MARMI-878549 format. One record per residue (C-alpha): residue in one letter; residue number from 1; x negated, y, z. Coordinates in Angstrom, 2 decimals, always signed. Example, Ala and Ser with C-alpha at 12.3 -4.5 7.8 and 13.67 -1.06 7.14 Angstrom:
2
- A; 1; -12.30; -4.50; +7.80;
- S; 2; -13.67; -1.06; +7.14;
//
This chain:
572
- X; 1; +96.38; +10.83; +4.17;
- X; 2; +92.88; +10.92; +5.06;
- X; 3; +89.91; +12.78; +4.32;
- X; 4; +86.20; +12.01; +3.88;
- X; 5; +83.63; +14.27; +5.82;
- X; 6; +80.96; +15.75; +2.73;
- X; 7; +78.43; +15.30; +5.12;
- X; 8; +78.42; +12.14; +6.85;
- X; 9; +81.26; +10.42; +4.74;
- X; 10; +83.41; +9.24; +8.01;
- X; 11; +87.32; +8.78; +7.17;
- X; 12; +89.42; +11.43; +9.13;
- X; 13; +92.88; +11.66; +9.82;
- X; 14; +94.48; +14.47; +7.46;
- X; 15; +95.27; +16.62; +9.89;
- X; 16; +92.09; +16.63; +11.67;
- X; 17; +90.00; +19.98; +11.46;
- X; 18; +86.55; +18.95; +12.02;
- X; 19; +84.86; +15.90; +11.55;
- X; 20; +85.00; +12.90; +14.20;
- X; 21; +81.41; +11.51; +13.88;
- X; 22; +79.39; +14.63; +13.12;
- X; 23; +81.98; +17.89; +13.91;
- X; 24; +81.76; +19.27; +10.43;
- X; 25; +84.32; +21.37; +9.72;
- X; 26; +86.98; +20.19; +7.09;
- X; 27; +85.08; +22.00; +4.04;
- X; 28; +87.74; +23.70; +1.78;
- X; 29; +87.48; +24.52; -1.80;
- X; 30; +86.44; +28.19; -2.27;
- X; 31; +89.83; +28.73; -4.68;
- X; 32; +92.06; +27.80; -1.76;
- X; 33; +90.80; +30.89; +0.26;
- X; 34; +92.16; +33.03; -2.55;
- X; 35; +89.30; +35.42; -2.99;
- X; 36; +85.46; +35.06; -3.33;
- X; 37; +84.99; +37.60; -0.30;
- X; 38; +86.97; +35.66; +1.71;
- X; 39; +84.60; +33.00; +1.25;
- X; 40; +81.57; +34.82; +1.76;
- X; 41; +83.24; +35.86; +5.08;
- X; 42; +84.25; +32.41; +6.09;
- X; 43; +80.47; +31.30; +5.84;
- X; 44; +79.02; +34.64; +7.72;
- X; 45; +77.43; +34.76; +11.07;
- X; 46; +80.86; +35.10; +13.48;
- X; 47; +81.05; +36.38; +17.25;
- X; 48; +82.89; +34.05; +19.48;
- X; 49; +85.80; +35.52; +21.25;
- X; 50; +85.40; +33.26; +24.53;
- X; 51; +81.61; +34.33; +25.21;
- X; 52; +80.78; +36.77; +22.70;
- X; 53; +77.99; +34.83; +21.48;
- X; 54; +76.68; +35.36; +17.83;
- X; 55; +76.49; +32.10; +15.76;
- X; 56; +75.84; +30.80; +12.46;
- X; 57; +78.05; +31.11; +9.57;
- X; 58; +78.06; +27.19; +8.70;
- X; 59; +78.57; +26.38; +13.16;
- X; 60; +81.62; +24.68; +13.87;
- X; 61; +81.83; +25.58; +17.60;
- X; 62; +79.91; +28.19; +19.60;
- X; 63; +76.19; +27.02; +20.44;
- X; 64; +77.05; +28.46; +23.85;
- X; 65; +80.29; +27.41; +25.07;
- X; 66; +81.49; +25.08; +22.77;
- X; 67; +84.84; +26.81; +21.41;
- X; 68; +85.69; +25.58; +18.15;
- X; 69; +85.79; +28.77; +15.35;
- X; 70; +89.00; +29.92; +14.74;
- X; 71; +90.24; +29.92; +11.17;
- X; 72; +93.36; +31.63; +11.88;
- X; 73; +91.74; +35.15; +13.28;
- X; 74; +88.77; +37.45; +12.51;
- X; 75; +86.17; +35.37; +14.16;
- X; 76; +84.66; +34.40; +11.14;
- X; 77; +83.72; +38.47; +10.23;
- X; 78; +85.78; +38.64; +7.41;
- X; 79; +88.18; +42.00; +6.97;
- X; 80; +91.26; +40.39; +6.10;
- X; 81; +93.27; +37.32; +7.40;
- X; 82; +92.12; +33.49; +6.29;
- X; 83; +95.33; +32.61; +4.26;
- X; 84; +96.93; +28.77; +5.32;
- X; 85; +96.94; +26.59; +2.00;
- X; 86; +100.10; +25.32; +1.27;
- X; 87; +98.39; +22.21; -0.86;
- X; 88; +95.14; +21.12; +0.15;
- X; 89; +94.01; +17.83; -1.57;
- X; 90; +90.81; +16.58; +0.49;
- X; 91; +91.06; +13.44; +0.39;
- X; 92; +93.87; +10.71; -1.24;
- X; 93; +93.69; +7.31; -0.76;
- X; 94; +92.60; +6.83; -3.96;
- X; 95; +89.52; +9.07; -3.28;
- X; 96; +89.14; +7.04; -0.20;
- X; 97; +88.93; +3.49; -1.61;
- X; 98; +86.24; +5.41; -4.13;
- X; 99; +84.44; +6.15; -1.29;
- X; 100; +84.23; +2.55; +0.70;
- X; 101; +80.29; +2.05; -0.06;
- X; 102; +79.86; +5.61; +1.34;
- X; 103; +81.72; +4.65; +4.62;
- X; 104; +79.29; +1.51; +4.71;
- X; 105; +76.75; +3.28; +4.71;
- X; 106; +77.83; +5.29; +6.97;
- X; 107; +78.41; +2.23; +9.24;
- X; 108; +75.21; +1.06; +8.81;
- X; 109; +73.45; +4.23; +9.92;
- X; 110; +75.80; +4.58; +13.10;
- X; 111; +74.56; +0.96; +14.42;
- X; 112; +71.32; +1.65; +13.86;
- X; 113; +71.81; +5.38; +15.74;
- X; 114; +73.42; +3.06; +18.71;
- X; 115; +70.26; +0.61; +18.66;
- X; 116; +67.88; +3.58; +19.12;
- X; 117; +69.51; +4.66; +21.93;
- X; 118; +69.67; +1.44; +23.53;
- X; 119; +65.81; +1.17; +23.17;
- X; 120; +64.36; +4.73; +23.30;
- X; 121; +67.39; +6.48; +24.92;
- X; 122; +66.20; +5.64; +28.67;
- X; 123; +62.95; +6.74; +28.12;
- X; 124; +64.65; +10.12; +27.84;
- X; 125; +66.53; +10.91; +30.69;
- X; 126; +63.39; +10.05; +32.81;
- X; 127; +62.39; +13.50; +31.81;
- X; 128; +64.34; +15.37; +34.45;
- X; 129; +66.64; +17.39; +31.97;
- X; 130; +69.65; +18.25; +33.36;
- X; 131; +72.92; +16.38; +31.86;
- X; 132; +74.96; +19.48; +32.14;
- X; 133; +72.86; +21.03; +29.62;
- X; 134; +74.29; +20.69; +26.52;
- X; 135; +74.80; +22.09; +23.09;
- X; 136; +72.24; +23.92; +21.56;
- X; 137; +70.34; +24.54; +24.82;
- X; 138; +70.07; +20.38; +24.25;
- X; 139; +68.95; +20.51; +20.52;
- X; 140; +66.56; +23.22; +20.95;
- X; 141; +65.35; +23.29; +24.44;
- X; 142; +62.90; +26.43; +23.82;
- X; 143; +65.76; +28.34; +22.92;
- X; 144; +67.63; +27.67; +26.15;
- X; 145; +65.43; +30.25; +28.41;
- X; 146; +67.36; +33.28; +27.09;
- X; 147; +70.81; +31.96; +26.29;
- X; 148; +73.14; +33.50; +28.84;
- X; 149; +74.22; +31.09; +31.57;
- X; 150; +77.47; +29.80; +32.14;
- X; 151; +78.13; +29.78; +35.49;
- X; 152; +80.55; +27.08; +37.57;
- X; 153; +80.79; +28.96; +40.61;
- X; 154; +82.00; +32.64; +40.33;
- X; 155; +80.86; +33.54; +43.84;
- X; 156; +77.15; +32.93; +43.12;
- X; 157; +77.51; +34.40; +39.55;
- X; 158; +78.61; +37.87; +40.96;
- X; 159; +75.47; +37.53; +43.71;
- X; 160; +73.10; +36.71; +40.98;
- X; 161; +74.63; +39.70; +38.64;
- X; 162; +74.38; +42.35; +41.47;
- X; 163; +70.91; +41.07; +42.63;
- X; 164; +69.65; +41.20; +38.90;
- X; 165; +71.75; +44.44; +38.04;
- X; 166; +72.95; +42.61; +34.84;
- X; 167; +76.24; +40.76; +33.80;
- X; 168; +74.35; +38.84; +31.08;
- X; 169; +72.07; +36.45; +33.21;
- X; 170; +69.35; +33.88; +31.16;
- X; 171; +67.50; +31.32; +32.80;
- X; 172; +64.41; +33.67; +32.12;
- X; 173; +65.84; +36.42; +34.44;
- X; 174; +66.21; +33.61; +36.85;
- X; 175; +61.92; +32.35; +36.44;
- X; 176; +61.35; +35.04; +39.91;
- X; 177; +63.59; +33.73; +42.00;
- X; 178; +61.55; +30.93; +44.10;
- X; 179; +63.94; +31.12; +47.34;
- X; 180; +67.47; +31.22; +47.50;
- X; 181; +69.88; +30.78; +50.63;
- X; 182; +73.45; +30.05; +50.26;
- X; 183; +74.87; +30.91; +53.93;
- X; 184; +78.65; +30.65; +53.80;
- X; 185; +79.68; +33.53; +52.44;
- X; 186; +76.74; +35.12; +51.42;
- X; 187; +74.06; +34.41; +49.35;
- X; 188; +70.34; +35.60; +49.96;
- X; 189; +67.42; +36.17; +48.12;
- X; 190; +64.61; +35.65; +50.81;
- X; 191; +61.35; +37.39; +51.07;
- X; 192; +58.40; +36.13; +52.63;
- X; 193; +55.89; +37.87; +54.39;
- X; 194; +52.73; +36.88; +55.68;
- X; 195; +52.22; +37.12; +59.58;
- X; 196; +48.44; +38.66; +60.17;
- X; 197; +48.62; +37.92; +63.80;
- X; 198; +48.74; +34.20; +63.76;
- X; 199; +48.49; +33.71; +59.58;
- X; 200; +52.47; +32.06; +59.50;
- X; 201; +55.33; +32.69; +57.16;
- X; 202; +57.87; +34.47; +58.34;
- X; 203; +61.36; +34.66; +56.04;
- X; 204; +63.15; +37.45; +56.32;
- X; 205; +66.62; +37.70; +55.00;
- X; 206; +68.16; +41.44; +54.41;
- X; 207; +71.63; +41.32; +55.77;
- X; 208; +73.47; +43.78; +53.73;
- X; 209; +70.34; +45.52; +52.54;
- X; 210; +68.40; +45.35; +49.17;
- X; 211; +68.17; +41.80; +47.99;
- X; 212; +71.31; +40.47; +49.34;
- X; 213; +74.35; +40.04; +47.69;
- X; 214; +77.37; +40.06; +50.22;
- X; 215; +80.17; +37.65; +48.60;
- X; 216; +83.86; +38.00; +50.15;
- X; 217; +84.98; +35.10; +48.99;
- X; 218; +82.33; +32.94; +48.68;
- X; 219; +83.45; +30.01; +50.55;
- X; 220; +81.36; +26.97; +51.88;
- X; 221; +78.97; +25.47; +49.63;
- X; 222; +80.32; +23.15; +47.13;
- X; 223; +79.61; +21.07; +44.02;
- X; 224; +79.80; +24.00; +41.68;
- X; 225; +77.33; +26.21; +43.51;
- X; 226; +74.88; +22.88; +43.78;
- X; 227; +75.42; +22.37; +39.84;
- X; 228; +74.60; +26.16; +39.07;
- X; 229; +71.23; +25.86; +40.86;
- X; 230; +70.11; +23.63; +37.69;
- X; 231; +69.63; +27.25; +36.47;
- X; 232; +67.07; +28.32; +39.09;
- X; 233; +64.09; +26.39; +37.51;
- X; 234; +61.21; +27.93; +39.70;
- X; 235; +63.39; +27.20; +43.11;
- X; 236; +60.99; +26.35; +45.36;
- X; 237; +62.71; +26.39; +49.02;
- X; 238; +66.53; +26.63; +49.28;
- X; 239; +68.74; +27.43; +52.45;
- X; 240; +72.18; +25.96; +52.75;
- X; 241; +75.12; +26.45; +55.27;
- X; 242; +78.32; +25.57; +55.42;
- X; 243; +78.30; +23.10; +53.04;
- X; 244; +81.46; +20.68; +52.19;
- X; 245; +81.83; +17.73; +54.15;
- X; 246; +80.03; +14.92; +52.93;
- X; 247; +79.05; +17.08; +49.99;
- X; 248; +76.97; +14.83; +47.39;
- X; 249; +73.56; +16.90; +47.25;
- X; 250; +72.21; +14.59; +44.28;
- X; 251; +72.44; +17.03; +41.81;
- X; 252; +69.28; +18.86; +43.43;
- X; 253; +66.94; +16.77; +41.70;
- X; 254; +67.46; +19.19; +38.48;
- X; 255; +65.58; +21.77; +41.04;
- X; 256; +62.18; +19.72; +39.93;
- X; 257; +60.07; +22.19; +41.55;
- X; 258; +62.44; +22.23; +44.82;
- X; 259; +59.65; +21.44; +47.94;
- X; 260; +61.87; +22.24; +50.90;
- X; 261; +65.33; +21.83; +51.72;
- X; 262; +67.06; +23.42; +55.15;
- X; 263; +70.72; +22.59; +56.19;
- X; 264; +72.79; +24.56; +58.74;
- X; 265; +76.19; +23.80; +60.21;
- X; 266; +77.31; +21.16; +57.86;
- X; 267; +79.07; +17.83; +58.21;
- X; 268; +78.77; +14.52; +57.28;
- X; 269; +75.76; +15.10; +55.47;
- X; 270; +75.30; +12.39; +52.89;
- X; 271; +71.27; +11.23; +53.29;
- X; 272; +71.80; +8.85; +50.39;
- X; 273; +72.73; +11.66; +48.41;
- X; 274; +68.51; +12.16; +47.92;
- X; 275; +67.27; +9.37; +46.59;
- X; 276; +66.30; +10.75; +43.31;
- X; 277; +65.43; +14.21; +44.72;
- X; 278; +61.88; +13.18; +43.73;
- X; 279; +60.11; +16.81; +44.14;
- X; 280; +61.60; +17.18; +48.10;
- X; 281; +58.73; +17.10; +50.37;
- X; 282; +60.74; +18.86; +53.35;
- X; 283; +63.95; +18.34; +54.66;
- X; 284; +65.26; +20.19; +58.10;
- X; 285; +68.97; +19.80; +59.88;
- X; 286; +70.12; +22.14; +61.72;
- X; 287; +73.55; +21.55; +63.73;
- X; 288; +74.40; +19.18; +61.04;
- X; 289; +76.21; +15.63; +61.66;
- X; 290; +75.27; +12.61; +59.84;
- X; 291; +77.26; +10.64; +57.32;
- X; 292; +76.44; +6.60; +57.30;
- X; 293; +75.67; +6.13; +53.65;
- X; 294; +72.69; +4.02; +52.36;
- X; 295; +71.18; +4.37; +49.33;
- X; 296; +70.64; +1.52; +46.99;
- X; 297; +67.14; +2.61; +46.46;
- X; 298; +65.04; +4.58; +49.43;
- X; 299; +63.43; +7.97; +48.96;
- X; 300; +59.97; +7.87; +49.02;
- X; 301; +58.99; +11.37; +48.21;
- X; 302; +60.07; +13.02; +51.09;
- X; 303; +57.59; +13.17; +53.93;
- X; 304; +58.79; +15.43; +56.82;
- X; 305; +62.19; +15.04; +57.83;
- X; 306; +63.65; +17.32; +61.01;
- X; 307; +66.85; +17.65; +63.21;
- X; 308; +67.53; +20.30; +65.29;
- X; 309; +70.83; +20.56; +67.40;
- X; 310; +72.41; +18.11; +65.80;
- X; 311; +75.27; +15.50; +66.73;
- X; 312; +73.13; +12.05; +67.71;
- X; 313; +71.06; +10.49; +65.29;
- X; 314; +71.51; +7.07; +64.31;
- X; 315; +67.63; +6.22; +63.14;
- X; 316; +68.83; +3.36; +61.34;
- X; 317; +70.82; +5.64; +58.60;
- X; 318; +67.48; +7.51; +58.41;
- X; 319; +65.39; +4.36; +57.78;
- X; 320; +67.90; +3.22; +55.34;
- X; 321; +67.48; +6.23; +53.20;
- X; 322; +63.86; +7.20; +53.49;
- X; 323; +60.62; +5.27; +53.36;
- X; 324; +57.61; +7.81; +53.19;
- X; 325; +58.37; +9.82; +56.37;
- X; 326; +55.21; +10.34; +57.97;
- X; 327; +55.99; +13.59; +59.93;
- X; 328; +59.64; +13.94; +62.22;
- X; 329; +60.69; +16.46; +64.40;
- X; 330; +63.46; +16.10; +66.69;
- X; 331; +64.73; +18.88; +68.94;
- X; 332; +67.40; +18.94; +71.46;
- X; 333; +69.37; +15.88; +69.41;
- X; 334; +69.81; +12.54; +71.09;
- X; 335; +68.75; +9.50; +69.26;
- X; 336; +70.66; +6.01; +68.67;
- X; 337; +68.72; +3.05; +67.40;
- X; 338; +65.22; +4.66; +68.19;
- X; 339; +64.06; +1.05; +67.29;
- X; 340; +64.50; +1.04; +63.73;
- X; 341; +61.96; +3.71; +63.47;
- X; 342; +59.22; +1.12; +63.75;
- X; 343; +60.35; +0.59; +59.76;
- X; 344; +58.61; +4.14; +58.89;
- X; 345; +55.23; +2.25; +58.72;
- X; 346; +53.90; +5.72; +57.36;
- X; 347; +54.89; +7.92; +60.47;
- X; 348; +52.19; +9.37; +62.16;
- X; 349; +53.54; +12.82; +63.56;
- X; 350; +56.20; +13.58; +65.99;
- X; 351; +57.91; +16.72; +67.36;
- X; 352; +60.11; +15.70; +70.65;
- X; 353; +61.90; +19.38; +71.45;
- X; 354; +64.29; +18.95; +74.45;
- X; 355; +64.19; +15.33; +74.83;
- X; 356; +66.36; +13.46; +77.40;
- X; 357; +63.84; +10.69; +77.33;
- X; 358; +60.43; +9.27; +75.50;
- X; 359; +60.62; +5.76; +76.40;
- X; 360; +60.65; +4.73; +73.10;
- X; 361; +57.64; +6.14; +71.81;
- X; 362; +56.14; +2.63; +73.15;
- X; 363; +57.73; +1.22; +69.79;
- X; 364; +55.10; +3.95; +68.28;
- X; 365; +51.88; +3.10; +68.68;
- X; 366; +50.57; +4.13; +65.37;
- X; 367; +51.34; +7.83; +65.98;
- X; 368; +48.13; +9.67; +65.68;
- X; 369; +49.68; +13.60; +66.35;
- X; 370; +52.79; +13.87; +69.47;
- X; 371; +54.40; +17.46; +70.60;
- X; 372; +56.53; +17.33; +73.54;
- X; 373; +58.24; +20.84; +74.63;
- X; 374; +60.63; +21.55; +77.14;
- X; 375; +61.82; +18.58; +78.92;
- X; 376; +62.43; +17.67; +82.24;
- X; 377; +61.29; +14.21; +82.25;
- X; 378; +59.67; +12.78; +84.96;
- X; 379; +57.30; +9.90; +83.41;
- X; 380; +55.09; +10.08; +80.96;
- X; 381; +53.04; +7.04; +81.43;
- X; 382; +54.89; +5.80; +78.06;
- X; 383; +51.96; +7.88; +76.66;
- X; 384; +48.88; +5.58; +77.62;
- X; 385; +50.09; +3.28; +74.60;
- X; 386; +49.42; +5.69; +72.62;
- X; 387; +45.64; +4.93; +71.70;
- X; 388; +45.46; +6.50; +67.95;
- X; 389; +46.69; +9.84; +68.88;
- X; 390; +44.33; +12.53; +67.97;
- X; 391; +46.67; +15.42; +68.46;
- X; 392; +48.55; +15.69; +71.84;
- X; 393; +50.44; +18.64; +72.77;
- X; 394; +52.71; +19.51; +75.88;
- X; 395; +55.03; +22.74; +76.13;
- X; 396; +57.14; +23.78; +78.84;
- X; 397; +56.71; +20.29; +81.04;
- X; 398; +56.92; +21.10; +84.57;
- X; 399; +57.15; +17.45; +85.43;
- X; 400; +53.23; +16.43; +83.80;
- X; 401; +51.09; +15.88; +86.73;
- X; 402; +48.99; +12.75; +86.01;
- X; 403; +46.94; +14.18; +83.75;
- X; 404; +44.26; +11.37; +83.64;
- X; 405; +47.25; +8.88; +82.77;
- X; 406; +48.47; +10.40; +79.92;
- X; 407; +44.42; +11.08; +78.65;
- X; 408; +42.94; +7.64; +79.49;
- X; 409; +40.83; +6.33; +76.74;
- X; 410; +42.20; +8.86; +73.68;
- X; 411; +39.65; +10.31; +71.40;
- X; 412; +41.51; +13.58; +70.93;
- X; 413; +40.52; +16.59; +68.50;
- X; 414; +43.28; +19.13; +70.37;
- X; 415; +45.13; +19.11; +73.34;
- X; 416; +47.39; +21.39; +74.45;
- X; 417; +48.80; +21.93; +78.36;
- X; 418; +50.93; +25.41; +77.91;
- X; 419; +53.83; +26.07; +80.66;
- X; 420; +53.10; +23.08; +82.47;
- X; 421; +53.52; +24.75; +85.49;
- X; 422; +52.88; +21.59; +88.29;
- X; 423; +50.04; +20.56; +86.74;
- X; 424; +47.25; +21.15; +89.52;
- X; 425; +44.61; +18.91; +88.84;
- X; 426; +42.45; +19.25; +85.59;
- X; 427; +39.69; +16.99; +86.87;
- X; 428; +40.83; +14.57; +84.38;
- X; 429; +38.98; +17.01; +81.59;
- X; 430; +35.70; +16.44; +83.33;
- X; 431; +35.85; +12.71; +83.78;
- X; 432; +37.26; +11.69; +80.48;
- X; 433; +33.79; +11.01; +78.66;
- X; 434; +36.29; +10.17; +75.25;
- X; 435; +37.19; +13.85; +75.06;
- X; 436; +34.06; +15.93; +74.66;
- X; 437; +33.82; +15.49; +71.09;
- X; 438; +37.51; +17.50; +71.44;
- X; 439; +37.73; +20.23; +68.67;
- X; 440; +40.63; +22.45; +69.87;
- X; 441; +41.86; +23.03; +73.72;
- X; 442; +44.64; +25.55; +74.88;
- X; 443; +45.16; +25.43; +78.59;
- X; 444; +47.52; +27.96; +78.96;
- X; 445; +50.14; +29.44; +81.61;
- X; 446; +49.31; +27.11; +83.85;
- X; 447; +47.59; +27.11; +87.38;
- X; 448; +44.15; +26.90; +86.05;
- X; 449; +40.81; +28.76; +86.82;
- X; 450; +37.96; +26.13; +87.03;
- X; 451; +35.83; +27.24; +84.20;
- X; 452; +33.06; +24.81; +84.68;
- X; 453; +35.39; +22.42; +83.33;
- X; 454; +35.07; +23.63; +79.85;
- X; 455; +30.99; +23.29; +79.58;
- X; 456; +31.39; +19.88; +78.87;
- X; 457; +33.31; +20.49; +75.63;
- X; 458; +30.04; +21.48; +73.42;
- X; 459; +31.48; +20.51; +70.09;
- X; 460; +35.06; +23.08; +71.05;
- X; 461; +35.88; +25.24; +68.17;
- X; 462; +39.14; +26.77; +69.06;
- X; 463; +39.81; +27.45; +72.90;
- X; 464; +42.89; +29.39; +74.64;
- X; 465; +43.11; +30.06; +78.27;
- X; 466; +46.09; +32.91; +77.91;
- X; 467; +48.30; +33.65; +80.86;
- X; 468; +45.98; +31.34; +83.23;
- X; 469; +44.00; +32.85; +86.60;
- X; 470; +40.51; +32.42; +84.63;
- X; 471; +37.99; +35.16; +85.42;
- X; 472; +34.56; +33.73; +85.11;
- X; 473; +33.34; +33.27; +81.70;
- X; 474; +29.68; +31.76; +82.68;
- X; 475; +29.87; +28.60; +80.72;
- X; 476; +31.24; +29.87; +77.68;
- X; 477; +27.54; +29.99; +76.17;
- X; 478; +27.29; +26.30; +76.24;
- X; 479; +30.49; +26.19; +73.87;
- X; 480; +28.24; +27.73; +70.64;
- X; 481; +30.20; +26.35; +68.16;
- X; 482; +33.29; +28.38; +69.48;
- X; 483; +35.14; +30.45; +66.38;
- X; 484; +38.42; +30.86; +68.13;
- X; 485; +38.65; +32.41; +71.31;
- X; 486; +42.26; +33.74; +73.51;
- X; 487; +42.02; +35.42; +76.84;
- X; 488; +45.10; +37.36; +76.66;
- X; 489; +46.51; +37.88; +80.03;
- X; 490; +43.68; +36.45; +82.03;
- X; 491; +41.47; +38.16; +84.83;
- X; 492; +38.71; +38.60; +82.90;
- X; 493; +36.69; +42.00; +83.02;
- X; 494; +33.09; +41.18; +81.87;
- X; 495; +32.84; +39.20; +78.56;
- X; 496; +28.84; +39.54; +78.75;
- X; 497; +28.66; +35.66; +77.77;
- X; 498; +30.25; +36.10; +74.64;
- X; 499; +27.57; +37.93; +73.20;
- X; 500; +25.60; +34.53; +72.65;
- X; 501; +29.02; +32.91; +70.77;
- X; 502; +27.53; +33.92; +67.33;
- X; 503; +30.23; +31.68; +65.18;
- X; 504; +33.09; +33.69; +66.59;
- X; 505; +35.55; +34.88; +64.37;
- X; 506; +38.83; +35.38; +66.58;
- X; 507; +39.28; +37.25; +69.88;
- X; 508; +42.01; +37.97; +71.91;
- X; 509; +41.33; +40.14; +75.53;
- X; 510; +44.60; +42.17; +75.00;
- X; 511; +46.12; +42.46; +78.38;
- X; 512; +42.67; +42.15; +80.43;
- X; 513; +40.26; +44.32; +82.80;
- X; 514; +37.91; +44.36; +79.91;
- X; 515; +36.16; +47.84; +79.99;
- X; 516; +33.25; +47.35; +77.64;
- X; 517; +32.77; +46.19; +74.32;
- X; 518; +29.05; +46.00; +73.96;
- X; 519; +28.71; +42.20; +73.96;
- X; 520; +30.64; +42.22; +70.77;
- X; 521; +28.14; +44.26; +69.08;
- X; 522; +26.25; +41.79; +67.77;
- X; 523; +28.98; +39.34; +66.51;
- X; 524; +28.46; +39.61; +62.91;
- X; 525; +30.75; +36.99; +62.08;
- X; 526; +33.78; +38.68; +63.91;
- X; 527; +36.93; +39.55; +61.61;
- X; 528; +39.80; +40.01; +64.07;
- X; 529; +39.86; +41.31; +67.30;
- X; 530; +42.45; +42.37; +69.69;
- X; 531; +42.16; +44.68; +72.53;
- X; 532; +45.69; +46.03; +73.26;
- X; 533; +46.27; +46.85; +77.00;
- X; 534; +42.84; +46.92; +78.27;
- X; 535; +40.67; +49.59; +79.81;
- X; 536; +38.69; +50.29; +76.66;
- X; 537; +37.76; +54.18; +75.97;
- X; 538; +35.05; +53.42; +73.52;
- X; 539; +35.00; +51.85; +70.41;
- X; 540; +31.67; +52.76; +69.17;
- X; 541; +29.70; +49.40; +70.15;
- X; 542; +31.68; +47.89; +67.86;
- X; 543; +31.68; +50.29; +64.48;
- X; 544; +29.54; +48.23; +62.44;
- X; 545; +31.54; +45.01; +62.93;
- X; 546; +32.92; +43.85; +59.58;
- X; 547; +36.34; +43.15; +60.79;
- X; 548; +39.35; +42.71; +58.99;
- X; 549; +42.23; +43.19; +61.76;
- X; 550; +41.77; +45.27; +64.72;
- X; 551; +44.66; +45.57; +67.18;
- X; 552; +44.52; +48.50; +69.57;
- X; 553; +46.87; +50.74; +72.19;
- X; 554; +48.43; +53.92; +71.20;
- X; 555; +45.25; +55.71; +73.25;
- X; 556; +42.38; +54.23; +70.64;
- X; 557; +44.51; +55.00; +67.48;
- X; 558; +43.06; +58.15; +66.76;
- X; 559; +39.51; +56.36; +67.09;
- X; 560; +40.26; +53.65; +65.71;
- X; 561; +41.21; +54.99; +62.10;
- X; 562; +38.49; +56.77; +62.08;
- X; 563; +35.93; +54.01; +62.58;
- X; 564; +37.65; +51.08; +60.57;
- X; 565; +40.18; +51.51; +57.55;
- X; 566; +43.69; +52.41; +58.18;
- X; 567; +45.07; +49.44; +56.56;
- X; 568; +43.39; +47.23; +59.07;
- X; 569; +44.41; +49.01; +62.51;
- X; 570; +47.58; +47.82; +64.36;
- X; 571; +48.72; +49.95; +66.68;
- X; 572; +50.92; +48.48; +69.64;
//
């Protein structure tokens, strides 16, 4: 025995309650229900027993969870139970024969639909819509934002519910969350503050305080948690810690605004799973180990990749999976197959932290920016071949002795020598004519005192001499383009030469012997001033300056707040 669907004409087995093609429920005749009242109830809106979602009366399945409408319960909304019908002649063999022509029409329609999918379907899936969004959400995208989310991971669900203070969470509720951290047993909703002092972003995670949901059994980051991330439509930055070994991260492709990803303490990270994460531009791995999988198609959108305190990294694995990297950071991590980096033809910026060797740099002549910090490397001669460098930075490199060889024939825009305690001879700064167009120079926490060397850099806009033995500022008026000066912790006492630097916007003279601020009174472009730990007692000379930030010692707090708005005064 068969019955034919009155909606699409498809033949169905007699015991089937729903059409196998269109999903419409088997249409029972009104008299089979026993009374008109129960028929009306059967077509009234009904509430799903599984998720409590209200559905239209003609809906056979719940629009949210997909559960079938149960004719044997009160889910229809009727006051009396639906009677089972003993005789249900929905479709005899004779009736089936009479509708053969309808079935052939149906078969033709199905074939046409399949052809449509083959021709048009592929373009539909390029929109970035998630395959996990189905049912009513797929049919009506505009309505999906306010439908209750069905979570894959209960731990993440609890965290979100606690954070938002509600149980029924929709995607619209998550629209304001742009940063999220899944750190083992904790979920953190991060806030980002701007540090006025340096203009940098500082991300703070609030332990057990407001904005944090503690999970007793959150466990490692797994596939379920990643699938749930598709609901965070505004997510831009993501921190993941304790991922399951070899976790497939490809589900992140549905976070189509995700720009930065940080992975912590995870094993066998599969770089090949990023092949379709097109929005991601920055990826940093901390205390991780890499898998060795290679993607069929390389990711070309990722531009920055970083490794910190990771197990030895095989650069062949990196180049097998990424083609668009232009900046690479390697900190306290050994490098294997360094020659593979030559395949990253767009690589221009390189950060090396605690490197055991820098010999491989001979393979990277295209670099325009190089930063080396905290290394005991004894020879830096390999840098002679890097003729394209525009930025060269050394931090805590005690064995950097011969600057002449390092700086030879380089047209630098920025040079940093910080914590290079054994660098004694700075004469290369005077002799290298190619450096005279340099814009930024930082010589800090070194044995440097000869400011006469600086007068030749007339194009400088940025100068830092923190922690040096500098005392005399006489050559400074020659550097009339200076906009940013830091003399923190120097032996400077007289700042009169600064009075002629009309472009100056930032000045740090904290922890110096400066007593008189009168030379600053005419610097109308000065916006940022730090005078903590000085001998200054009178702020009246700077009262007329349009400052936006003023850092003072406790002894000057009252005076500072009388002369300037309290919101710009920082007391240290």
